[in-house]
TORPA-4810 file (N, C-alpha, C, O; in nm, 3 decimals):
<nodes>
NODE_1_0.279_1.633_3.730_0.398_1.718_3.691_0.379_1.788_3.561_0.304_1.747_3.473_M
NODE_2_0.452_1.899_3.554_0.458_1.968_3.429_0.592_1.947_3.367_0.698_1.973_3.425_K
NODE_3_0.585_1.896_3.239_0.713_1.846_3.179_0.719_1.900_3.037_0.624_1.899_2.958_I
NODE_4_0.853_1.952_3.013_0.882_1.998_2.877_0.975_1.897_2.820_1.069_1.854_2.887_V
NODE_5_0.951_1.859_2.693_1.042_1.766_2.621_1.078_1.823_2.489_0.988_1.863_2.415_I
NODE_6_1.204_1.831_2.454_1.242_1.868_2.314_1.261_1.743_2.241_1.285_1.637_2.299_T
NODE_7_1.249_1.755_2.101_1.257_1.633_2.017_1.152_1.529_2.039_1.179_1.409_2.044_G
NODE_8_1.018_1.582_2.055_0.908_1.493_2.101_0.836_1.429_1.985_0.735_1.363_2.008_C
NODE_9_0.879_1.442_1.866_0.801_1.383_1.766_0.839_1.250_1.719_0.765_1.193_1.639_T
NODE_10_0.945_1.195_1.758_0.985_1.065_1.735_1.081_1.005_1.840_1.127_1.076_1.929_R
NODE_11_1.112_0.866_1.831_1.203_0.808_1.909_1.170_0.812_2.055_1.056_0.793_2.096_G
NODE_12_1.273_0.837_2.134_1.267_0.844_2.281_1.171_0.957_2.324_1.088_0.937_2.413_L
NODE_13_1.181_1.080_2.258_1.091_1.182_2.303_0.946_1.157_2.283_0.866_1.188_2.371_G
NODE_14_0.907_1.104_2.176_0.774_1.068_2.154_0.723_0.968_2.252_0.613_0.977_2.307_R
NODE_15_0.817_0.860_2.274_0.776_0.754_2.364_0.750_0.804_2.515_0.658_0.764_2.586_A
NODE_16_0.850_0.902_2.551_0.821_0.972_2.686_0.697_1.060_2.692_0.619_1.066_2.787_L
NODE_17_0.689_1.123_2.583_0.552_1.210_2.567_0.432_1.124_2.595_0.352_1.159_2.682_T
NODE_18_0.416_1.016_2.526_0.300_0.946_2.519_0.281_0.875_2.669_0.172_0.864_2.724_D
NODE_19_0.400_0.832_2.721_0.394_0.760_2.854_0.359_0.877_2.957_0.269_0.852_3.037_W
NODE_20_0.413_0.986_2.962_0.387_1.081_3.068_0.245_1.124_3.061_0.181_1.133_3.165_Y
NODE_21_0.188_1.153_2.939_0.051_1.188_2.928_-0.051_1.079_2.968_-0.158_1.109_3.021_I
NODE_22_-0.014_0.954_2.941_-0.096_0.841_2.987_-0.092_0.839_3.143_-0.186_0.791_3.206_A
NODE_23_0.005_0.885_3.197_0.019_0.881_3.349_-0.051_1.003_3.414_-0.057_1.015_3.536_Q
NODE_24_-0.105_1.094_3.328_-0.175_1.206_3.386_-0.095_1.335_3.404_-0.143_1.431_3.464_G
NODE_25_0.038_1.336_3.348_0.114_1.448_3.357_0.077_1.544_3.238_0.017_1.503_3.138_H
NODE_26_0.119_1.679_3.257_0.105_1.769_3.165_0.229_1.800_3.085_0.329_1.841_3.145_M
NODE_27_0.229_1.781_2.947_0.341_1.779_2.861_0.345_1.903_2.759_0.244_1.923_2.692_V
NODE_28_0.442_1.976_2.745_0.457_2.053_2.639_0.586_2.019_2.563_0.691_2.004_2.625_A
NODE_29_0.581_2.007_2.425_0.695_1.959_2.365_0.716_2.031_2.233_0.628_2.102_2.185_G
NODE_30_0.835_2.010_2.174_0.867_2.074_2.052_0.943_1.954_1.956_0.999_1.855_2.004_C
NODE_31_0.934_1.981_1.826_1.016_1.904_1.734_1.019_1.982_1.597_0.955_2.085_1.580_G
NODE_32_1.096_1.926_1.507_1.108_2.000_1.377_1.013_1.966_1.279_0.995_2.044_1.185_R
NODE_33_0.944_1.851_1.289_0.849_1.802_1.177_0.709_1.862_1.214_0.653_1.839_1.321_S
NODE_34_0.659_1.939_1.116_0.528_1.995_1.123_0.418_1.899_1.128_0.328_1.912_1.211_G
NODE_35_0.419_1.792_1.032_0.318_1.695_1.029_0.321_1.607_1.165_0.216_1.571_1.219_P
NODE_36_0.436_1.578_1.212_0.432_1.502_1.347_0.373_1.588_1.457_0.300_1.538_1.543_A
NODE_37_0.402_1.716_1.455_0.351_1.815_1.566_0.195_1.809_1.547_0.123_1.791_1.645_I
NODE_38_0.150_1.823_1.433_0.009_1.821_1.405_-0.057_1.690_1.456_-0.165_1.693_1.515_F
NODE_39_0.012_1.575_1.431_-0.028_1.451_1.481_-0.038_1.445_1.641_-0.131_1.391_1.700_D
NODE_40_0.066_1.504_1.699_0.067_1.511_1.856_-0.051_1.594_1.906_-0.116_1.564_2.006_L
NODE_41_-0.075_1.709_1.823_-0.184_1.791_1.876_-0.320_1.733_1.861_-0.416_1.769_1.929_R
NODE_42_-0.327_1.635_1.762_-0.460_1.578_1.742_-0.473_1.455_1.845_-0.581_1.431_1.899_F
NODE_43_-0.357_1.378_1.870_-0.364_1.275_1.963_-0.369_1.321_2.114_-0.427_1.254_2.200_T
NODE_44_-0.309_1.429_2.138_-0.301_1.485_2.284_-0.331_1.630_2.286_-0.243_1.716_2.289_H
NODE_45_-0.472_1.658_2.283_-0.517_1.797_2.292_-0.478_1.869_2.411_-0.407_1.814_2.495_P
NODE_46_-0.520_1.985_2.424_-0.502_2.072_2.548_-0.558_1.999_2.658_-0.659_1.930_2.646_E
NODE_47_-0.488_2.014_2.775_-0.401_2.121_2.811_-0.250_2.103_2.761_-0.166_2.191_2.779_P
NODE_48_-0.219_1.977_2.694_-0.096_1.955_2.649_-0.071_2.052_2.527_-0.169_2.099_2.470_H
NODE_49_0.057_2.084_2.485_0.076_2.172_2.379_0.215_2.124_2.304_0.311_2.077_2.365_S
NODE_50_0.209_2.140_2.178_0.323_2.093_2.087_0.342_2.190_1.973_0.250_2.233_1.903_F
NODE_51_0.462_2.219_1.962_0.500_2.323_1.856_0.620_2.288_1.773_0.715_2.227_1.824_D
NODE_52_0.619_2.324_1.645_0.740_2.309_1.550_0.843_2.423_1.590_0.824_2.543_1.570_A
NODE_53_0.944_2.373_1.645_1.052_2.468_1.685_1.195_2.405_1.653_1.226_2.289_1.678_V
NODE_54_1.273_2.496_1.594_1.414_2.449_1.577_1.488_2.511_1.696_1.491_2.632_1.720_D
NODE_55_1.550_2.409_1.775_1.614_2.445_1.898_1.747_2.520_1.884_1.802_2.579_1.976_V
NODE_56_1.792_2.508_1.751_1.905_2.606_1.726_1.890_2.741_1.706_1.985_2.819_1.699_T
NODE_57_1.770_2.774_1.698_1.724_2.920_1.682_1.680_2.986_1.805_1.562_2.977_1.839_Q
NODE_58_1.771_3.056_1.882_1.730_3.118_2.014_1.606_3.203_2.022_1.529_3.195_2.118_P
NODE_59_1.586_3.283_1.922_1.470_3.371_1.933_1.330_3.283_1.933_1.232_3.304_2.004_V
NODE_60_1.346_3.188_1.841_1.219_3.091_1.832_1.197_3.014_1.961_1.086_2.994_2.010_K
NODE_61_1.318_2.971_2.013_1.312_2.899_2.145_1.256_2.986_2.253_1.176_2.942_2.336_V
NODE_62_1.298_3.110_2.249_1.247_3.204_2.361_1.099_3.225_2.351_1.028_3.227_2.451_N
NODE_63_1.050_3.244_2.221_0.907_3.276_2.194_0.824_3.156_2.245_0.720_3.170_2.309_L
NODE_64_0.881_3.033_2.211_0.814_2.913_2.244_0.808_2.893_2.401_0.703_2.855_2.453_W
NODE_65_0.915_2.917_2.471_0.915_2.899_2.610_0.825_3.001_2.686_0.768_2.972_2.791_A
NODE_66_0.815_3.125_2.625_0.722_3.225_2.680_0.576_3.176_2.668_0.493_3.196_2.757_E
NODE_67_0.551_3.116_2.561_0.411_3.075_2.538_0.373_2.967_2.627_0.266_2.967_2.688_R
NODE_68_0.472_2.860_2.636_0.447_2.745_2.716_0.430_2.781_2.865_0.343_2.728_2.934_V
NODE_69_0.516_2.874_2.910_0.523_2.899_3.053_0.404_3.003_3.082_0.365_3.017_3.197_M
NODE_70_0.350_3.071_2.984_0.241_3.153_3.009_0.119_3.087_3.034_0.024_3.141_3.091_G
NODE_71_0.120_2.948_2.984_0.010_2.864_3.010_0.027_2.773_3.144_-0.062_2.765_3.228_V
NODE_72_0.138_2.713_3.153_0.151_2.618_3.256_0.256_2.653_3.365_0.277_2.582_3.463_M
NODE_73_0.319_2.768_3.336_0.407_2.802_3.434_0.546_2.727_3.410_0.557_2.642_3.322_G
NODE_74_0.650_2.762_3.493_0.781_2.679_3.479_0.765_2.529_3.502_0.697_2.482_3.593_P
NODE_75_0.833_2.456_3.413_0.827_2.308_3.415_0.886_2.256_3.545_0.975_2.316_3.605_P
NODE_76_0.834_2.146_3.585_0.882_2.067_3.710_1.016_1.985_3.642_1.120_1.969_3.706_D
NODE_77_1.000_1.941_3.520_1.102_1.866_3.459_1.127_1.922_3.317_1.033_1.930_3.238_F
NODE_78_1.250_1.960_3.286_1.288_2.001_3.152_1.375_1.905_3.094_1.489_1.895_3.138_L
NODE_79_1.333_1.828_2.993_1.402_1.718_2.937_1.459_1.759_2.800_1.380_1.780_2.708_I
NODE_80_1.590_1.771_2.782_1.651_1.808_2.661_1.684_1.680_2.583_1.789_1.621_2.606_N
NODE_81_1.601_1.637_2.495_1.616_1.517_2.422_1.640_1.526_2.274_1.679_1.428_2.210_N
NODE_82_1.618_1.643_2.220_1.648_1.650_2.068_1.801_1.639_2.039_1.889_1.689_2.109_A
NODE_83_1.816_1.575_1.939_1.961_1.535_1.899_1.983_1.483_1.765_1.886_1.429_1.713_G
NODE_84_2.091_1.488_1.699_2.119_1.444_1.582_2.236_1.339_1.580_2.321_1.354_1.668_L
NODE_85_2.249_1.245_1.501_2.364_1.160_1.479_2.430_1.194_1.352_2.357_1.226_1.258_M
NODE_86_2.559_1.191_1.337_2.625_1.209_1.202_2.622_1.084_1.131_2.610_0.976_1.190_N
NODE_87_2.631_1.096_0.995_2.650_0.982_0.913_2.789_0.910_0.942_2.893_0.976_0.940_T
NODE_88_2.790_0.781_0.969_2.906_0.716_1.007_3.016_0.737_0.909_3.002_0.704_0.791_R
NODE_89_3.128_0.794_0.957_3.262_0.819_0.867_3.370_0.852_0.960_3.339_0.902_1.068_A
NODE_90_3.494_0.830_0.930_3.601_0.886_1.001_3.595_1.042_1.005_3.549_1.109_0.912_P
NODE_91_3.642_1.089_1.110_3.620_1.229_1.147_3.664_1.330_1.019_3.600_1.430_0.990_L
NODE_92_3.774_1.289_0.955_3.812_1.369_0.858_3.740_1.355_0.726_3.773_1.427_0.632_W
NODE_93_3.648_1.270_0.715_3.558_1.263_0.604_3.420_1.311_0.639_3.330_1.304_0.555_K
NODE_94_3.399_1.360_0.759_3.271_1.428_0.792_3.272_1.572_0.733_3.364_1.649_0.760_V
NODE_95_3.174_1.606_0.653_3.162_1.742_0.597_3.157_1.841_0.704_3.090_1.816_0.805_P
NODE_96_3.222_1.954_0.691_3.207_2.056_0.785_3.061_2.099_0.818_3.024_2.129_0.932_A
NODE_97_2.985_2.100_0.713_2.840_2.146_0.744_2.764_2.042_0.834_2.684_2.074_0.921_Q
NODE_98_2.799_1.915_0.802_2.724_1.819_0.891_2.787_1.824_1.028_2.711_1.819_1.124_E
NODE_99_2.915_1.834_1.049_2.972_1.848_1.177_2.901_1.967_1.260_2.855_1.953_1.373_F
NODE_100_2.900_2.076_1.190_2.837_2.193_1.256_2.687_2.171_1.294_2.638_2.215_1.397_D
NODE_101_2.626_2.104_1.208_2.475_2.082_1.236_2.460_2.002_1.360_2.380_2.034_1.447_K
NODE_102_2.542_1.892_1.368_2.531_1.805_1.488_2.563_1.886_1.607_2.485_1.885_1.702_V
NODE_103_2.673_1.957_1.608_2.712_2.039_1.726_2.599_2.148_1.771_2.572_2.173_1.888_V
NODE_104_2.541_2.205_1.665_2.441_2.304_1.674_2.305_2.242_1.748_2.248_2.304_1.838_S
NODE_105_2.269_2.134_1.706_2.144_2.077_1.765_2.185_2.029_1.906_2.127_2.068_2.007_V
NODE_106_2.288_1.943_1.906_2.318_1.870_2.027_2.368_1.946_2.147_2.338_1.910_2.261_N
NODE_107_2.446_2.052_2.121_2.497_2.143_2.232_2.426_2.281_2.228_2.367_2.325_2.326_I
NODE_108_2.434_2.343_2.116_2.383_2.485_2.124_2.227_2.484_2.145_2.171_2.571_2.210_T
NODE_109_2.161_2.380_2.087_2.024_2.360_2.116_1.980_2.347_2.262_1.883_2.404_2.311_G
NODE_110_2.061_2.270_2.322_2.045_2.242_2.469_2.057_2.369_2.550_1.975_2.398_2.636_V
NODE_111_2.173_2.452_2.517_2.192_2.571_2.581_2.083_2.677_2.564_2.049_2.755_2.653_A
NODE_112_2.029_2.672_2.436_1.920_2.762_2.402_1.800_2.736_2.491_1.736_2.824_2.549_N
NODE_113_1.774_2.598_2.498_1.651_2.572_2.587_1.656_2.594_2.737_1.560_2.630_2.804_V
NODE_114_1.777_2.569_2.782_1.818_2.599_2.920_1.803_2.747_2.939_1.738_2.786_3.036_I
NODE_115_1.855_2.831_2.858_1.843_2.973_2.865_1.705_3.023_2.875_1.672_3.115_2.951_R
NODE_116_1.622_2.957_2.792_1.482_3.004_2.787_1.392_2.966_2.895_1.291_3.032_2.920_A
NODE_117_1.431_2.847_2.967_1.325_2.799_3.069_1.399_2.804_3.211_1.328_2.822_3.310_F
NODE_118_1.521_2.790_3.226_1.573_2.774_3.357_1.567_2.894_3.444_1.555_2.876_3.565_V
NODE_119_1.574_3.031_3.387_1.557_3.137_3.484_1.424_3.128_3.568_1.420_3.146_3.690_P
NODE_120_1.314_3.098_3.489_1.178_3.091_3.573_1.179_2.984_3.671_1.115_2.996_3.776_A
NODE_121_1.258_2.863_3.642_1.259_2.752_3.742_1.351_2.796_3.855_1.323_2.759_3.969_M
NODE_122_1.458_2.871_3.831_1.540_2.924_3.942_1.477_3.017_4.023_1.503_3.022_4.143_V
NODE_123_1.381_3.107_3.962_1.303_3.218_4.038_1.205_3.143_4.134_1.185_3.184_4.248_E
NODE_124_1.138_3.015_4.077_1.053_2.942_4.157_1.117_2.871_4.265_1.061_2.848_4.373_R
NODE_125_1.252_2.831_4.233_1.336_2.756_4.334_1.327_2.597_4.335_1.371_2.526_4.425_G
NODE_126_1.265_2.555_4.222_1.261_2.401_4.224_1.251_2.371_4.063_1.211_2.450_3.977_S
NODE_127_1.295_2.241_4.044_1.288_2.188_3.905_1.412_2.112_3.879_1.518_2.130_3.939_G
NODE_128_1.390_2.018_3.780_1.497_1.929_3.740_1.530_1.941_3.594_1.438_1.929_3.512_V
NODE_129_1.648_1.962_3.556_1.693_1.966_3.420_1.765_1.832_3.380_1.869_1.797_3.436_V
NODE_130_1.706_1.762_3.285_1.763_1.633_3.235_1.802_1.653_3.092_1.723_1.678_3.002_V
NODE_131_1.941_1.640_3.079_1.998_1.651_2.940_2.041_1.510_2.907_2.120_1.445_2.976_N
NODE_132_1.976_1.464_2.781_2.000_1.330_2.740_2.146_1.319_2.694_2.181_1.394_2.603_L
NODE_133_2.226_1.240_2.743_2.361_1.210_2.711_2.360_1.075_2.626_2.272_1.047_2.545_S
NODE_134_2.466_0.998_2.656_2.468_0.868_2.571_2.588_0.793_2.639_2.672_0.846_2.712_S
NODE_135_2.583_0.663_2.604_2.699_0.582_2.632_2.817_0.639_2.572_2.925_0.632_2.631_G
NODE_136_2.803_0.703_2.444_2.902_0.766_2.378_2.940_0.909_2.424_3.018_0.980_2.361_W
NODE_137_2.876_0.944_2.541_2.916_1.064_2.615_3.010_1.026_2.729_3.055_1.111_2.806_G
NODE_138_3.039_0.889_2.738_3.132_0.843_2.841_3.230_0.741_2.798_3.311_0.691_2.875_R
NODE_139_3.219_0.712_2.665_3.308_0.621_2.592_3.321_0.670_2.445_3.268_0.777_2.416_S
NODE_140_3.386_0.604_2.355_3.392_0.649_2.222_3.391_0.521_2.129_3.428_0.410_2.168_V
NODE_141_3.347_0.548_2.006_3.360_0.442_1.887_3.400_0.512_1.775_3.379_0.633_1.765_S
NODE_142_3.462_0.441_1.681_3.502_0.498_1.552_3.386_0.544_1.464_3.281_0.480_1.473_P
NODE_143_3.393_0.637_1.388_3.302_0.690_1.294_3.179_0.766_1.351_3.083_0.799_1.281_E
NODE_144_3.190_0.791_1.481_3.081_0.869_1.544_3.147_0.987_1.621_3.092_1.039_1.718_V
NODE_145_3.261_1.024_1.578_3.333_1.133_1.658_3.256_1.261_1.685_3.269_1.318_1.793_A
NODE_146_3.178_1.309_1.589_3.106_1.425_1.617_3.003_1.413_1.727_2.986_1.495_1.817_P
NODE_147_2.933_1.297_1.706_2.821_1.262_1.810_2.890_1.249_1.951_2.847_1.309_2.049_Y
NODE_148_2.990_1.175_1.955_3.063_1.148_2.077_3.104_1.287_2.139_3.083_1.313_2.257_C
NODE_149_3.163_1.372_2.052_3.217_1.503_2.104_3.091_1.578_2.174_3.105_1.631_2.285_A
NODE_150_2.983_1.580_2.114_2.861_1.646_2.165_2.821_1.597_2.303_2.796_1.668_2.400_T
NODE_151_2.819_1.463_2.298_2.760_1.403_2.422_2.857_1.408_2.527_2.808_1.420_2.639_K
NODE_152_2.986_1.403_2.521_3.083_1.438_2.618_3.056_1.588_2.666_3.048_1.619_2.785_W
NODE_153_3.045_1.667_2.570_3.008_1.810_2.603_2.895_1.824_2.698_2.900_1.896_2.798_A
NODE_154_2.786_1.747_2.661_2.664_1.748_2.745_2.690_1.706_2.884_2.630_1.760_2.977_I
NODE_155_2.779_1.607_2.905_2.819_1.559_3.041_2.872_1.685_3.110_2.826_1.717_3.220_E
NODE_156_2.970_1.757_3.050_3.043_1.869_3.116_2.946_1.986_3.145_2.934_2.040_3.254_G
NODE_157_2.881_2.015_3.036_2.782_2.142_3.053_2.685_2.112_3.155_2.653_2.207_3.227_L
NODE_158_2.627_1.990_3.178_2.531_1.954_3.264_2.581_1.952_3.402_2.505_1.984_3.494_T
NODE_159_2.711_1.914_3.424_2.768_1.899_3.560_2.807_2.039_3.610_2.801_2.066_3.730_K
NODE_160_2.850_2.133_3.508_2.875_2.269_3.547_2.747_2.344_3.592_2.741_2.422_3.688_A
NODE_161_2.641_2.309_3.508_2.508_2.381_3.538_2.458_2.324_3.676_2.390_2.398_3.748_L
NODE_162_2.488_2.199_3.714_2.447_2.169_3.853_2.518_2.235_3.966_2.465_2.241_4.077_A
NODE_163_2.647_2.289_3.941_2.718_2.369_4.033_2.659_2.497_4.037_2.682_2.562_4.140_E
NODE_164_2.588_2.552_3.948_2.527_2.685_3.939_2.397_2.702_3.995_2.364_2.808_4.048_E
NODE_165_2.314_2.589_3.985_2.182_2.598_4.019_2.173_2.610_4.184_2.259_2.569_4.262_L
NODE_166_2.053_2.674_4.219_2.038_2.679_4.364_2.003_2.560_4.443_1.951_2.469_4.379_P
NODE_167_2.018_2.545_4.556_1.978_2.429_4.644_1.838_2.399_4.618_1.755_2.489_4.618_K
NODE_168_1.807_2.275_4.596_1.653_2.232_4.579_1.639_2.214_4.428_1.531_2.173_4.386_G
NODE_169_1.736_2.240_4.346_1.719_2.208_4.195_1.824_2.099_4.161_1.903_2.055_4.245_M
NODE_170_1.820_2.054_4.024_1.908_1.964_3.992_1.922_1.963_3.835_1.828_1.989_3.761_A
NODE_171_2.040_1.931_3.794_2.070_1.906_3.660_2.145_1.770_3.648_2.239_1.738_3.721_A
NODE_172_2.095_1.696_3.553_2.141_1.545_3.555_2.179_1.512_3.400_2.092_1.530_3.315_V
NODE_173_2.291_1.471_3.368_2.318_1.408_3.243_2.273_1.268_3.240_2.318_1.190_3.325_P
NODE_174_2.185_1.229_3.147_2.120_1.095_3.156_2.150_1.018_3.020_2.117_1.058_2.909_L
NODE_175_2.220_0.896_3.048_2.240_0.804_2.938_2.110_0.718_2.930_2.073_0.653_3.028_N
NODE_176_2.045_0.720_2.819_1.920_0.651_2.807_1.945_0.495_2.800_1.848_0.421_2.817_P
NODE_177_2.067_0.444_2.776_2.088_0.309_2.741_2.073_0.289_2.585_2.063_0.382_2.505_G
NODE_178_2.072_0.166_2.554_2.063_0.129_2.407_1.922_0.095_2.373_1.868_-0.001_2.427_I
NODE_179_1.853_0.176_2.277_1.723_0.168_2.244_1.708_0.151_2.093_1.784_0.214_2.020_V
NODE_180_1.618_0.074_2.044_1.590_0.056_1.894_1.526_0.170_1.843_1.404_0.174_1.825_D
NODE_181_1.607_0.269_1.817_1.536_0.396_1.739_1.595_0.397_1.604_1.680_0.318_1.563_T
NODE_182_1.541_0.496_1.539_1.585_0.524_1.402_1.738_0.578_1.406_1.817_0.552_1.315_E
NODE_183_1.768_0.648_1.510_1.909_0.699_1.519_2.007_0.588_1.538_2.119_0.588_1.487_M
NODE_184_1.955_0.488_1.621_2.041_0.372_1.643_2.067_0.286_1.528_2.176_0.235_1.507_L
NODE_185_1.956_0.270_1.446_1.972_0.201_1.329_2.059_0.249_1.222_2.101_0.172_1.135_R
NODE_186_2.090_0.382_1.223_2.196_0.444_1.138_2.330_0.395_1.182_2.423_0.398_1.102_T
NODE_187_2.344_0.353_1.297_2.475_0.303_1.346_2.481_0.158_1.338_2.573_0.103_1.276_C
NODE_188_2.383_0.089_1.400_2.381_-0.057_1.414_2.315_-0.138_1.311_2.323_-0.261_1.310_F
NODE_189_2.249_-0.067_1.221_2.161_-0.135_1.120_2.064_-0.233_1.187_2.008_-0.201_1.291_G
NODE_190_2.044_-0.356_1.127_1.951_-0.447_1.173_1.977_-0.510_1.317_1.889_-0.571_1.378_G
NODE_191_2.103_-0.490_1.364_2.134_-0.527_1.502_2.059_-0.447_1.605_2.044_-0.490_1.719_E
NODE_192_2.013_-0.333_1.566_1.940_-0.242_1.664_1.804_-0.314_1.710_1.749_-0.289_1.817_A
NODE_193_1.758_-0.404_1.619_1.634_-0.470_1.656_1.636_-0.560_1.782_1.532_-0.599_1.834_G
NODE_194_1.754_-0.592_1.826_1.773_-0.672_1.941_1.761_-0.607_2.077_1.769_-0.667_2.184_S
NODE_195_1.739_-0.464_2.059_1.729_-0.373_2.178_1.587_-0.332_2.207_1.502_-0.340_2.119_H
NODE_196_1.562_-0.294_2.315_1.416_-0.253_2.347_1.371_-0.134_2.249_1.444_-0.044_2.210_P
NODE_197_1.237_-0.153_2.220_1.163_-0.041_2.135_1.146_0.079_2.238_1.149_0.064_2.360_K
NODE_198_1.126_0.205_2.171_1.105_0.320_2.256_0.995_0.309_2.355_1.012_0.352_2.468_P
NODE_199_0.880_0.252_2.319_0.763_0.238_2.414_0.798_0.149_2.535_0.757_0.171_2.649_D
NODE_200_0.879_0.045_2.499_0.912_-0.044_2.625_1.015_0.029_2.714_1.008_0.016_2.837_E
NODE_201_1.109_0.104_2.657_1.215_0.184_2.715_1.128_0.281_2.810_1.156_0.289_2.929_W
NODE_202_1.030_0.351_2.758_0.966_0.464_2.827_0.902_0.419_2.947_0.887_0.497_3.041_A
NODE_203_0.856_0.282_2.954_0.791_0.235_3.076_0.888_0.223_3.189_0.846_0.218_3.305_R
NODE_204_1.019_0.219_3.159_1.125_0.215_3.256_1.171_0.356_3.287_1.179_0.401_3.402_K
NODE_205_1.200_0.427_3.172_1.259_0.556_3.172_1.181_0.666_3.240_1.231_0.756_3.307_A
NODE_206_1.043_0.647_3.213_0.937_0.759_3.255_0.959_0.774_3.397_1.007_0.877_3.444_G
NODE_207_0.920_0.664_3.474_0.935_0.688_3.625_1.073_0.709_3.679_1.091_0.771_3.784_P
NODE_208_1.177_0.655_3.604_1.315_0.678_3.645_1.342_0.828_3.649_1.398_0.882_3.744_Y
NODE_209_1.301_0.893_3.545_1.343_1.025_3.534_1.259_1.111_3.639_1.315_1.209_3.689_I
NODE_210_1.127_1.079_3.675_1.059_1.144_3.772_1.118_1.127_3.907_1.088_1.203_3.999_L
NODE_211_1.204_1.025_3.922_1.252_0.994_4.053_1.382_1.075_4.065_1.438_1.066_4.174_G
NODE_212_1.434_1.145_3.980_1.556_1.215_3.986_1.531_1.346_4.061_1.428_1.411_4.043_L
NODE_213_1.626_1.384_4.146_1.610_1.502_4.222_1.732_1.576_4.268_1.839_1.545_4.215_G
NODE_214_1.730_1.668_4.358_1.851_1.729_4.402_1.966_1.633_4.443_2.080_1.665_4.411_P
NODE_215_1.944_1.518_4.510_2.056_1.430_4.547_2.108_1.374_4.422_2.212_1.311_4.438_S
NODE_216_2.068_1.380_4.315_2.131_1.337_4.183_2.201_1.446_4.102_2.270_1.421_4.003_D
NODE_217_2.182_1.552_4.143_2.238_1.672_4.066_2.391_1.660_4.044_2.470_1.642_4.136_S
NODE_218_2.423_1.672_3.921_2.559_1.659_3.875_2.619_1.521_3.861_2.737_1.505_3.829_G
NODE_219_2.535_1.423_3.888_2.575_1.282_3.884_2.539_1.230_3.740_2.431_1.255_3.687_R
NODE_220_2.636_1.159_3.683_2.605_1.100_3.550_2.517_0.974_3.576_2.558_0.879_3.643_S
NODE_221_2.396_0.981_3.521_2.297_0.877_3.546_2.276_0.794_3.438_2.301_0.841_3.327_A
NODE_222_2.230_0.664_3.447_2.182_0.583_3.334_2.054_0.527_3.376_2.034_0.490_3.492_T
NODE_223_1.959_0.519_3.272_1.826_0.466_3.297_1.832_0.334_3.358_1.898_0.247_3.302_V
NODE_224_1.765_0.307_3.477_1.765_0.181_3.535_1.863_0.157_3.633_1.860_0.052_3.698_G
NODE_225_1.955_0.248_3.652_2.084_0.236_3.748_2.076_0.336_3.851_2.043_0.450_3.817_E
NODE_226_2.103_0.311_3.977_2.103_0.399_4.085_2.243_0.396_4.146_2.268_0.466_4.244_R
</nodes>
């Protein structure tokens, strides 16, 4: 399979990248950290490809997509994983700049990537778009209102996209479950350690995602559940 993953330099994105490549799939990914991208290029050389891209910048995303598809063609799976968590605080105490940044990455960034890759997938007539949602895209908790807002938006955006895609394609909002990532530790602190590590999670999530298809389009999915 040809797989594109955003936010591939750490956490769930990095774990999926490593797992998919170990299983023989071709992966192209992006992230914001130049040093981490260099490490990925060293660890996983061509035909895989990794670039430092800010998904909130549509021109840069388009250039990246053109380069990626010029080499491997349209992806079979487009996984929008890049995301930010706000610093925990009541909504009225979250600075406007921080709120805007979370929205820009978690919603606008996803739309930018879809806009760049999906037309070629539509032209080919196949492919699955997986947008990482969250348990907080279907429920809420205090002090994470900006993050909740973006993940609820991802649920709606993805379900609307599913209605627009031609038969044979799919768009799925995917709750990864609770995983011990750096992002989770900003919310749960040391309690995050009681949950699976990203590498362990990827061994379950990797094949689960590859099992998603047209029959799942528009359905709110959760890793490990059918």
